[in-house]
C-alpha positions, 0 to 999 in steps of 0.5 A, a space after each residue: 471463460 477466456 478472452 483475447 487481451 494484450 497485457 498492459 505490463 509485459 505486452 503478451 497477447 493471448 486468450 487469458 482467463 476472465 474473472 468477474 469481480 463485485 464491488 464490495 467495499 460500498 456494496 454496490 455489487 456492480 461487476 467488473 471483469 479482470 483478466 489474468 496474464 498467463 505470462 507475467 501473472 498480473 491480474 488487471 481490470 479489463 477496461 480502465 474506468 474513464 472517470 476513476 474519481 467516481 469510485 472514490 466518494 467523500 466517505 472513502 476511508 483514505 480521505 478521513 482526516 487523522 488527528 495528531 497524537 496528544 502530548 506530541 512534543 514529548 512523544 516525538 522527542 522520545 520516538 526520535 531517539 528510538 527511531 534514530 537508534 533503529 536506523 543505525 545510530 546506536 545509543 543506550 537511550 535509543 536501545 531502551 526506547 526501542 525495547 520499551 515500545 518496539 514496533 508499537 510506535 516506531 514504523 519498521 518499513 523505513 529500515 530496509 530503505 536505509 533512511 535517516 531522519 533528515 531524508 526528504 520523503 515523498 508519499 505519493 497518493 497519501 490519502 488521509 496522511 496517516 503514514 506521513 503523520 506516523 513518520 513525523 511522530 517517529 521523528 522524521 523531519 522532511 515529509 511531503 505528501 501528494 494526492 489529487 483527490 484530497 480537498 486541498 493543500 494542508 500543512 500539518 506541522 513544520 516539515 509536513 506538507 500535503 499537496 493536492 497534486 498529481 505526480 506530473 505536477 511534482 518537481 525536485 529530488 527526494 531521498 525516498 519515495 513511498 506509495 502505500 497502497 496507491 500504485 495498484 490504483 494507477 492506470 499507467 504504471 510504467 509511466 508512473 515508475 519513469 516519473 518516480 525514477 526522475 524524482 528519486 535521488 541516485 541509488 535511493 529507494 522507491 517503496 511500494 506497498 501493494 497487494 500481491 497476486 496470486 496468494 493463499 487468500 486468492 486461492 482460497 477465496 477467488 473473486 471474493 478476495 478483499 484485496 481485489 477491491 474492484 474497480 479501484 484496484 486496476 492491477 494486482 501485481 505478481 512479483 514477476 510482473 513488478 520485475 518486468 516494470 522495474 527492469 523497464 524503468 531503471 529500478 531493481 527489486 532489492 528486497 520484499 517484505 510480506 506484511 499481510 494481516 488478518 483482514 485478508 480472511 475476515 474481509 474475504 469471508 464476509 464478501 463470500 457471505 455477501 457482507 460488504 466492507 461498510 455494512 453494519 455487521 462488518 468486522 470493521 465496526 467491531 468483532 462483536 457485531 460481526 460474524 466472527 468469534 474472538 478465537 477465529 480472529 486470533 486464528 486468522 492473525 496467526 495464519 497471516 503471520 505464518 503466510 508472511 513468513 512463507 512469502 504467501 501473504 496477500 500484500 508486501 512491501 517492495 523495495 526498488 533501488 534506482 539504478 544508475 549507469 
């Protein structure tokens, strides 16, 4: 089925394919139409919800409050040495810590953004603050998060502040701005990127971690693909559509790192079997209660790694440099 739409990203108008997608995180199974722009390959919801907050109940996974790890002082001191080494300040102690822990403790996404531990970092749509706390535990010093849907402001530790704010309520200048799976939830992406450009220091990086359309998972599972997450995901970006937005707002895509996981298969296969993400038999409650065997889970993990290497995973980290002059 095709209907006439105007793409909100590239402005193209035409008879675009329509896909009907069920809400399957909470299992309401309400359907929402998405149209696929044949010019820039962006998949987008046909009608943006008038009150998006109703799609984020109190038990939405991003609102759960994480705990700071035990023995934080010692752990953070060791991690700081390793993270500083990974960021380019080489030491024998740092090399030993990186070799010992690898990426089990130290986040790898800051490396292409060329950060230092003293950089001021803003996390937009930070939800449960998990990513901010990972950065803090790794040794970063100046961390701010904003999210309009959290109950209120929180100060986790010195240098870690989470504010109940929308983007238009933020001022200042940041050395790096990150959006971990929040950009696809935003109804006016071009305006968002313009605001972020104004908050970002010259020649620094905006980091977007988003689902990628199309992908192997989409081609395999279609409208059962878990990353569609109707109606919360308003846009499923292709690289081409993100380039259109970047070029229009003063950014340039400098690097793309695919980091999809086995959940692209586990969740999508469950949806195909009419098992919602939060159902008791869902994989998120443990594979022993799920429809999957351990060997199947291992196979999906291997496949996800292979697809990432091929640039065909269902999510990626986009590093956008602010261009000036």
